[in-house]
Structures are given as C-alpha cells and as structure tokens.
N, C-alpha and C positions, 0 to 999 in steps of 0.2 A: 594645628588641628585642622582636619579636612572639613570641607563645607558641610557634607552630610552629617558628620558628627556634631558640628555646631548646631545645625538645624534640629537634630535629635534631642540635644540637651535643652534647647529652647522649647521644644514641643513638650518635654516632660516637666517643665517648670510649674510648680504648684501655684495655683491662683487662690488657694484657700487658706494658706498658713504662712506664719513667720514673715520672711522678708518681703513677700509679695503684698501682704496687707499693710506692712510698715511703709513700703514704697507708695502705695495708693494713698495713705494718709498724708504722707509728705507732699504728693502731688496735689491733693485736694487743698491743703493749707496754702501751698504756693499759688495756686490758681485763685483762691479766694483773695489772697493778698494782692495779686495783680489786678483783679477786678476792682477792688476797693481803691487801690492806688491810682488807677486810671479814671476813677469817678470823682467828679467835682463836688463841692459842697452842695450845689443845687440838685444833686442826684440823690440826696437822702430821702426825699419823698418817693423817688422811684424804687429805692431799696425796700422801703416799708410796703409799697405797693406789690412789688415782686414777691415779698415774703407772704403777703396775704393771699395772693393768687396761688402760690405754691401750697399753702395750707388747704385751699379748696381742691386743687388737683390731687394732692395726696389722699384727702378724704374720699374722693371719688375712686381712686385706685384701691384703697383699702376696702371700700364698699363692693367693688367689682370682684376682688379676691374672695370676699365672703360669699357673694351671690353665686359665684362660679363653683365653689368647692363645698358649699354647705351640704348636709349638716356637720360635715367634718372638715372645716376649712384648714388649709395650710396657713398656720399662723406665722407670719413674718414677725421677728422680734421687733420691739419698738425702735431699736437702733437702725433697723432696715428702713422703716418709714421716715426716720429722721434723715437718712441719706437720700431717699427719694425726694423728701421736701427740699433738701439743700440743692440737689441737681436742678429740680424745676425752678427754684428761686433764682439760681445763678443764670440758667438759660433765659428766663424771662427778663432778668435785669440786663443781660448781655444784648438781647434783642432790642430792648428799649433804648439802651445807651448807643447802640449802633446808629440809630436814627438822629442822635444828637451830637455825635462825636465826629471828629475829623478822621481821615483815612487811617492815619498812623495809630491814633488812640483806638479806633474801631477794630483794627486788626489785633491789637493787644487784648482787648476785651473779648473778642470772638475766640481767640485761641485759648485764653484763660477759662472761659465758660465751658468750652468743650473738654478741657483737661479736668475741671471739676466734675462735670457730668460723667465722664468716663471713669474717674476715680470712685465716684459714688456708685456707679453700676458695678464696678469691681467688688466693692465692699458688700453690696447686696448679694452678689453672686457668691462670695465667700461664705455667706450665711445660709444660702439655699443649696449650694453645691451643684448648679446646673452645669457649669464648665469647670471641672476640677483642675484642668492643666491648660497651659497656653495652647497646646495642640488641639484640645477638644474644642476650642473656639472655631476652628476651621474643619471640624469633623473627625479629627484623629483621636479616637478613644480606644486605646488598647484595653482589652478586657481584663487583663491581670498581668502581673509580673511573671507568673508562671506560664508555661508554654500551652497555647491553645491547640487542640486537636479535634478531629471529627469524632463523634460518638461512635461510629462504626469501627474506628481504629483502636478503641479501648479494649484491652484484653477481656475476653468473656469469662465465664465461670472457671475458677481455678481450684486446685486442691487447697484446703484451708488449714490454718493453724487454729485450733479451738481456743477461743479467747476466754479468759477468766475475768475477774474483777479485782484490780484493773487489768486492762488489756495487755500492758507490758509485762505482766507476770509470767506469760508464757510465750513471748515474742522475742525472737532473735533476728536481727535484720539480716537478710541474705546479702551475700557479697555483691550481687548484681542489681541491688535495689536502685532505682532512679534517685538522683540527688533532689529532685523537685517533683511536685505533683503536676497535674495537668487540669486545664479547664476546657469544658466542652459544652455545647449546646444541644438540647434534645427536645422533641415535642412530647409533652405529657398530656395525653388526651383526656377530655372531660367525659369519660365513659359513662358514668352514673349521673353526673351533674349536667352535662351538656354545655359546660362553661367554655367559651371560646378563648382559652388561654394562649398567650404568646409563648415562644420557646423558653424553657427553663435553662438556667446555667448551672453546671455541675462543677464542683471542685473534687478531684480524686487524688488523695495523698499518695506519696510513695509506697506506703505499705499496702495500698489497694492494687497497685501495679505490679506486684511481685508474684511469684509462685514458689512456695505456697503463700497464700494471701491471709493477712490478718482479718479477722471478722471485726469490723470496725462499727462504732456508733454513728448515728446519723443526725445531722443538724439541718433542719429546714428553715430557710430565711425568706422573708418577703419584703419587698421594697415599699417605699412610701408612695403617696399619691399627690401630684402626678409623678409617674416613674416608670421604671422597667427593671427586670431582673439584673441587667448589666450594671445598674447603679451601684450595687453592693461591691462590685469589682472596680469600678472607675472611682466614684466619690468615696466609697467605704474602704477601698483598698483591701477587700476580703481575701483575695488570692494571696497577696504577699504576706498578710498577717497569719493565715493558716499555714502557709508554706514555711514561715519562720518558726511557727510552733512545731511543725513536723520535723524540721531540721534539728530541733533541740530534743526530740523524743524518738530518735532512730527511725524516722519516717512515719511514726504513728500520728494520726490526727483524724478528726471526724470526716466522714464523707459529707460534703455540704451540697445541698440541693436548693437553689434559689428559684422559686417558682413565681409565676405571674398570677396575681389575684385581682387584676384590674380588667384585662381584656384589651385595653388600649391606653396610651399615654395619659389621657385626661379623663378616663372613665372613672366612675365612683359607685361600684355595686354594693357599697355600704357594709362590707365585711359579713354579709349574711345572705340567705336565700330569699330573693325577691324577684320582681318583674325585671329588674335590671340585670339579673344573672344569679346563678346558684354558686356564688364564690365560696360560701361556707362548705357546702358539700364537696366542691372541688378540692379544697385544701384538706379537709378532714377525712375524705374517703378515696377520691381519685388519685391524689398525690401519694399517700402511703401505699396504696395497692400497687401503683406502678413501680415505686421504689423496691418493694419486696419482690416483685416479679422480674425486674430487670437489673437490679444491683445486688451484689453479693455482700450483704451487710447483716448486722445483728437484728434478729427479730424480737428481741427483748424490748418491750415498751420503755423500760427504765433506761435503755440506752439511746432513746430518741429524744430530741429537744426541738422546740420551735422558737423563733424569734423574729423580730421585725422592727422596722423604723416607722414611727408615726402610724399611718394607716395599717401598715403591715404588722404592727405590734398588737392588733386587736383580735387576732385569730386564735389566741392561746386557749380561750375557754372551750372551744369545740374540738380541740386537737386530741385525737386517738382516744 
C-alpha cells in the first residue's frame, strides 16, 4: 500500500462509531489502571480531592454551556459530562502526583493522565460529532462521498418527464444517467428577510442531472446549533445516504437543499423573526422562492418536506 493511500484511509477513519469508541474505552481503562497502579496508599486522599475538584470544574463547564446557548442549550448527554469529570479528575490527580513522585513514576502518571484525557475527549466528540473522522481533526472535511461541483457547472433547465405519484411510475432511467449525484454550494439570498445566511449545500441526484429530467421532490434540511450546512454531509453522511437511495431507485431521489438558519457557527437567532435576525422568514419564504426559481423541481407542496437536527428541527411549524 502506498503512503498516500494509507494516509487517506487514516483520514477517513470514523471517530464516532464502532471500533474507534471501543478503542477509546480500552485506552481510558488502561490509563486509569496505570494511574492507580502508580499511586501509593498515601495517595488515596489525593484521589478523593481530585474527584471533588473535577466535580466543581464539570459543574462550571455545564453552566457555561447553558449560559452560552440558552434558551435552547445544546444538551450534552450525562455520559458526556461523566467523561469530562473523569478527564479533569485524572489530570488533577496526575499533576498532584507528579510533585510527590520520582521521575520514573512521574512519567508513567503523566502519560497515563494524558491518555485518559484524550480518550475522554474522544468519547465526548463521538457524542457531539464535531470531528467525525480522523482527517477532520486537522481540517480535512470532505463534503460528501458524492462528487462536489460548482453550482455554475450544474446543467440548467432541461426537458422534463412529467412526474406522477409516485415519481417512478413514469420514469425510465436514460442510458447516460450519471451513476451518482453531485454536491454543490450556492448562496441563497435573504431577499425578503434580510437574513445573512451562509452558503447552502445542495445534493442533486442522478435523475436531476439527465435530459429529460425527472421532476423530483424537495427536501430542505437545517443543521443544529452550533453548526453549519456542511455538518449534514460530514457528521450526518447525508450525501452518501441519499446517493445510496438513488442507486437503488434508478437514480431517483429528492433534491436536498441544506440551508443555513444561523448566520454564523455560534449564532442563535431562536428559530424565529427577532432582533437577532429574521431566520423564520428566511426559511419559510426566501428559501422556497429561490428553489422554485433556480431549481427544476416539483411545485406541489405535497412533494416538499423539511427536517433538521436539534435547533434545525424547530422550523417545521412555519414551513410553506
């Protein structure tokens, strides 16, 4: 195996599922065992003290999360705070023991403490999905498994096959249909709302890229907070999921438009129109208007759907 192939495989290793989480658990247990083994009986009080300090630090972190993201805080599961407590406790204990231990034992404790803290951070990351892959830790975030293209390179309006219900009742896949869909980014302006949205991410299935074109349904998706539209394609694996669906249905799948309803990574416009921004009007009016004017899709409201994660799931009541 060549070096670049090995690096590519490492870059695409999941940090959220299966083997990665099991490995983190094993590393944490091993690190805890090393710290305890290197601690003498006289260190029992230090262990209790470190545990108490960790409780206070964890409580401060939980309060900071609530204060930053209220009134719709990003609730970390209790297990996440348990991992934070463990990491802080081991680091505090390690720091205290370093002052009382010889060089050899001190190195063991220091290494074990860092291992436990790193494993705990990995477990918290697996719960919140900030870094879905090993490559994303160093900034490599592929938008999707499907091929990314510029929006200007997407075929314009084409002759269509009039869709029925279901769409596949009058669709025959052309011979030259692409095997997979494409992902592209595009600015959807806040024409009526004035909302300063970041670029949206679109998934266009194979049936959209053909001539004649199938008249497809639309799915609008919104990310959580903090977040960005690309999260649905990195953490959520939306591109590969819809592409797999299209592969099983002769290239047919919804046109997916993932829009920005935040304005910035950590903004919180409260899913409504307020002094923080007219996010509700943007999603309910500007986004559908842009889609109908710029994408060749079904205009039947029954063929449109909206969904989201956490913050993004609260826009349904104002949709169309």
